[in-house]
C-alpha positions, 0 to 999 in steps of 0.5 A, a space after each residue: 073758716 069753721 062755722 063759728 068753731 072756736 068754742 067747739 074746738 076748745 071743747 073738743 081739744 079739752 075732751 081729747 086731752 090736748 088742751 086745757 079746758 074751754 077757751 074762747 078765741 080772741 076777737 079778730 083785729 080791726 084793720 081800719 087803721 092798719 098800715 103796711 109794715 114789717 113784722 117779726 115771725 117766729 118759727 118753731 120746727 115741726 120735725 115729725 108729722 106724728 103728734 102722738 105715737 110712731 111716725 106712719 107711712 103716708 103713701 105717695 107723700 113724704 113729710 119733709 117738715 113743718 113750722 109752728 109760726 107766731 108773731 108779736 103782731 096782733 094782726 098775725 093769724 087766721 091764715 086761710 089762703 096761700 101762694 108760693 112762687 115756683 121755687 117755693 120761697 116767696 110766700 103770700 098768705 091771706 088772713 080771713 081778717 082782710 090782711 095779707 102777709 108776704 115774706 121769704 120761706 127759708 130752708 135748712 136743706 130741704 126742711 122749712 126753717 122760717 119766714 124772713 123779711 115778712 111784711 103785713 098789710 091790709 086789703 084795700 078798697 078802690 079808694 086806697 083805704 083798708 076794707 071798712 066794713 067787717 062783713 067785707 073783710 072775710 078773705 078766704 082764698 087767693 089765686 095767682 091769675 098772671 105774672 109773678 108774686 112781685 108783678 102780677 095779678 091775683 083773685 081773692 075770694 071772700 065770704 060774708 059778702 060773697 065775691 071774687 075781687 081782682 088785685 094787682 101784686 106790686 113790690 109794695 104788696 097787694 094794691 087796691 081792689 080794681 074790680 070783681 069777677 062775676 059770680 054765677 047765679 048758682 052761688 047765691 045760696 052760699 051761707 055767710 060762713 060757707 062761701 068761696 074757701 077754695 080758689 085757683 087759676 088753672 096753670 095748665 091743661 085745657 082750661 089754662 088761665 081759667 079760674 076755678 072755685 069751690 064753696 066750703 059747703 054747698 051741696 047739690 041734690 046728691 049732697 056733693 060739693 059745688 064749684 064753678 069753672 069760668 070758661 070762655 062761655 062764662 062760669 059753669 057748674 061742676 061738683 066734687 064727690 062728698 066723702 064723709 062730709 068733709 068741707 072744702 078749704 082750698 084748691 091748687 093747680 099744677 102746670 099739667 092741669 092737675 088739681 089738689 083739693 084740701 078738705 077739713 072736718 070737725 066733730 065735737 068728739 073727734 076734733 079736726 081732720 084734714 084730707 088732701 085729694 088729687 084730681 087728674 087733668 083729664 077728669 076736669 070738665 064742666 058739668 062733671 062730678 069729680 072724684 079725687 084720689 086721697 093722698 093723705 087723711 090726718 087727724 089729731 094724732 098728727 101735727 095738724 090744726 085747722 088746715 085752710 091754705 094750700 099751695 102745690 109747687 112743681 119743683 125743678 127736680 120734678 117732685 111736687 111740693 105740697 104746702 099747707 097753712 092753718 087758720 088758728 081762728 085767733 084762738 092762741 090758747 088752743 090752736 096754732 098757726 102750722 105750716 106743713 110741707 110734703 113731697 109727692 114723688 111719683 114718676 108720672 107726675 114728674 114727667 108731666 111737668 109743664 111751664 107754670 105761667 098762666 095767661 092773663 084773664 079777660 080784665 073786666 070791671 
């Protein structure tokens, strides 16, 4: 999430003529008494990536469509993590309030149409009750560790009290917490609002089945971003080149070992920017400083918001579908929940398609 961005974002939007003055976000909902239940999700199509002006070329990407999502549920919002199955239809979204949502992403041809059969519920402690302390609820990232979105195992990264929790996926949703993945000592300096925003489990390549996580904003001495790759010998540090002081908000991997990294930057006068990077499989190694290829960089002239969740799906056609979702900070006046999809059409990426199933991790409490 932004480091307390809502009032500043309202100012920026007001300055740029997009908003209607300064607005303070609604308080985050208390999930203490939340029960898992079906919800209605309303979807308005986004047919153009350009918010103002003519459509622009996006290099290797093609914008295929988007949705502005709303719901009568007071728990809907703050979406910071995203998982999609191999058909890009079954969806799990994670809110920074300790809430999850699952549903079916529907399409009109190739264009996203809506979310059907949506269910929303709380993340649970080991005793089966919703996370009780507000400091423990700031869930920011999610990764599929093994299995499927119906019967599998996931990891969830939290800010506030920094940790990575282990959970099982069942037909009824996300089950109770069953342990944690030990963090490296180098993660201790992370600030409360700049923790484990980005998390994936490698779906292929030499580190298949191993988690990788990045802090939203933890710099090394060269002011590069800091992350960790959990190897058989334990977590090892790696870095990502900091270009323009963007923050890292999510990461996703493909079956060939390719990484995609989502970044965001906020400035008072320019508002929000978003950037998507690609890291080739051969570049990933412990101790290395990664430098990503920029696939897209967008700003408030485009139909973006506070983009925080990322899922990369290798389709049967060989194309890569990139899906993003935004965290509206429960600021329903000036911000939106936006889901965006892009196609990466590239011969070499299509040839590299490998099975996506990741092996199980060593399960230790």
